[in-house]
C-alpha positions in Angstrom: 118.2 -194.2 79.5 120.8 -194.5 76.8 121.0 -196.9 73.9 122.8 -197.2 70.6 120.7 -197.1 67.4 121.9 -198.2 64.0 120.4 -198.2 60.5 117.6 -196.3 58.8 114.1 -195.5 59.9 112.9 -193.1 62.6 116.1 -193.5 64.5 118.2 -192.3 61.6 119.7 -188.8 61.3 119.9 -186.9 57.9 123.4 -186.0 56.8 122.7 -182.3 57.5 121.4 -182.8 61.0 123.7 -182.5 64.1 121.0 -183.9 66.4 117.3 -184.7 66.8 115.1 -183.7 69.7 112.2 -186.1 69.9 109.0 -185.4 72.0 107.2 -188.6 72.9 103.9 -189.5 74.5 100.3 -190.2 73.9 98.9 -187.7 71.4 102.3 -186.1 70.8 102.4 -185.9 67.0 102.4 -183.3 64.3 99.0 -181.7 63.9 98.2 -182.3 67.6 101.0 -181.0 69.7 101.1 -177.3 70.3 103.6 -175.0 68.8 104.3 -173.7 72.3 105.4 -177.1 73.5 107.8 -177.6 70.6 109.3 -174.1 71.0 109.6 -174.6 74.7 112.0 -177.5 74.4 113.9 -176.2 71.4 114.5 -173.0 73.3 115.4 -174.9 76.5 118.1 -176.7 74.5 119.3 -173.5 72.9 119.7 -171.7 76.2 121.2 -174.8 77.8 123.8 -175.1 75.1 124.5 -171.4 75.4 125.0 -171.7 79.2 127.3 -174.8 78.7 129.5 -172.8 76.3 129.8 -170.2 79.0 130.8 -172.9 81.5 133.5 -174.2 79.1 134.8 -170.7 78.5 135.0 -170.2 82.3 136.6 -173.5 83.1 139.0 -173.9 80.2 138.9 -170.7 78.2 140.2 -170.5 74.6 142.6 -167.6 74.8 141.4 -165.4 71.9 141.0 -161.7 72.2 138.8 -159.4 70.0 136.0 -161.8 69.3 132.7 -160.4 68.3 130.1 -159.7 71.0 127.3 -162.2 71.4 129.2 -165.0 69.6 128.0 -167.5 72.2 124.4 -166.7 71.5 125.0 -167.0 67.8 126.8 -170.4 68.1 124.1 -171.8 70.3 121.2 -170.8 68.0 121.4 -173.9 65.8 119.7 -173.9 62.4 116.4 -175.8 62.1 116.8 -178.3 59.3 113.5 -180.2 59.5 110.7 -181.6 61.5 109.4 -185.2 61.3 106.7 -187.4 62.7 107.3 -190.5 64.9 106.3 -188.5 67.9 107.6 -185.1 67.0 111.2 -184.9 65.9 113.0 -181.6 65.6 116.2 -181.8 63.5 118.9 -179.2 64.3 122.0 -178.6 62.2 125.6 -177.5 62.8 126.3 -173.8 63.5 127.8 -171.9 60.6 131.5 -171.4 60.8 132.7 -168.0 59.4 134.6 -165.0 60.5 138.1 -164.3 61.8 137.6 -166.4 65.0 135.6 -169.3 63.6 138.1 -172.0 64.5 138.3 -170.9 68.2 134.6 -170.5 68.5 133.9 -173.9 66.9 136.4 -175.5 69.3 134.5 -174.1 72.3 131.2 -175.1 70.8 132.4 -178.7 70.3 133.7 -179.0 73.8 130.4 -177.6 75.2 128.3 -179.9 73.0 130.1 -182.9 74.3 129.8 -181.7 77.9 126.1 -181.0 77.6 125.4 -184.5 76.1 127.5 -186.1 78.8 125.5 -184.3 81.4 122.2 -185.3 79.8 123.5 -188.9 79.7 124.5 -188.8 83.4 121.0 -187.6 84.3 119.4 -190.4 82.2 121.5 -192.9 84.1 120.6 -191.4 87.5 124.0 -189.9 88.1 123.9 -186.3 89.4 127.7 -185.9 89.4 129.0 -184.9 86.1 132.6 -185.9 85.2 133.9 -185.4 81.8 137.2 -186.8 80.4 138.1 -183.4 79.0 137.5 -181.5 82.2 137.8 -183.9 85.1 135.7 -183.2 88.1 133.9 -180.0 87.5 133.8 -177.1 90.0 130.7 -177.2 92.3 129.2 -174.1 90.7 129.5 -175.7 87.2 127.9 -178.9 88.4 125.0 -177.0 89.9 124.5 -175.0 86.8 124.5 -178.2 84.7 121.9 -179.7 87.0 119.7 -176.6 86.2 120.3 -176.9 82.5 119.4 -180.6 82.3 116.4 -180.0 84.6 114.9 -177.6 82.1 115.0 -180.4 79.4 112.9 -182.8 81.5 109.3 -183.7 80.6 106.6 -182.1 82.7 105.3 -183.7 85.8 101.9 -184.4 84.2 100.3 -184.2 80.8 100.7 -186.2 77.5 104.4 -185.5 77.0 106.2 -188.3 78.8 109.7 -188.5 77.3 112.3 -186.3 75.7 114.8 -188.2 73.5 118.0 -186.8 72.0 119.6 -188.5 69.1 123.2 -187.8 67.9 126.1 -189.5 66.2 128.7 -190.9 68.6 132.0 -189.0 68.8 134.0 -192.2 68.2 132.0 -193.5 65.2 129.7 -191.2 63.2 128.0 -194.3 61.6 126.6 -195.1 65.0 123.8 -193.1 66.7 123.4 -192.5 70.4 119.9 -192.0 71.9 119.4 -190.6 75.3 115.9 -190.5 76.8 114.8 -188.4 79.7 111.6 -189.4 81.5 109.7 -188.4 84.6 111.8 -190.6 86.8 114.9 -188.7 85.6 113.1 -185.5 86.5 112.6 -186.6 90.0 116.3 -187.6 90.4 117.4 -184.1 89.1 115.0 -182.3 91.4 116.3 -184.3 94.3 119.9 -183.6 93.4 119.2 -179.8 93.2 117.5 -179.9 96.5 120.5 -181.7 98.0 122.8 -179.1 96.7 120.7 -176.3 98.1 120.5 -178.1 101.5 124.3 -178.1 101.6 124.2 -174.3 101.4 125.7 -174.0 97.9 126.0 -170.3 97.1 123.8 -169.4 94.1 126.1 -166.4 93.6 128.7 -168.8 92.3 126.4 -169.9 89.6 127.0 -166.7 87.6 130.0 -167.2 85.4 129.4 -164.1 83.3 127.2 -161.1 83.8 124.7 -162.5 81.3 124.4 -165.7 83.2 122.6 -164.3 86.2 119.1 -165.6 85.5 117.8 -168.5 87.7 120.0 -171.6 87.1 121.1 -170.4 83.6 
C-alpha cells in the first residue's frame, strides 16, 4: 500500500532523516516492543540496501578503480538519527560522504536506494516483477534477489507486529512524503512469487553477484 503524506505530525520527517521505518501493530510502542524486534528490521533494511547496491554495481557498474574495500558495507550502514513513538519509528540519516571516491560511491548508493524503494513499492502493490526506469527490465537473478530482500522486510506471519511502513521524501519533490506499507497480505504475495520462481527452476547459483553475496537470498 502506498500513499502520499504531507504536513507535520507523525508522518513528517526531520530535516536530518533520509527515511523512517515504522513498526505498527497492537502493543508495538516504545517501552513494550523488544529491542530484538527493532534491531531485526533495522538490520534487514541495512542488509537489503547493501545487497541492492551490489545489484546496481553488477547491472550498471560505476567504472572506478582503487576504491576502498568494504565501501558498500559502510555506505549501507546508515546513521541512526532518532527513535519516536507513534508505533515505533526508527529514523535513519544519509551516509557520510568523504574520501577520494565519495562521488562515485554516493551515485551508486542513490541508484540503489531508488531501486530498493521501487521494489518495496512494487511488493506493496502486489507486483512481483520489478521494473525501474533507470534499469529497464532487470535480469532474472536480480529480480529473484530483490524478492528475497523485500521478503525479509515483511511483518511476521503471527504476533502483534502487523505492518512495516517506510516513509521517505519523493525524488520529484522533497516537500512531499511517500509512505509504503507492507502487511501480511504482501508477505503472502512475495512468498508465492518466490515459490513460482523456484518452480520454474531458477538457478540459485545466479543469485550470487559477488563472493560476499552467497548467503541465502542476500
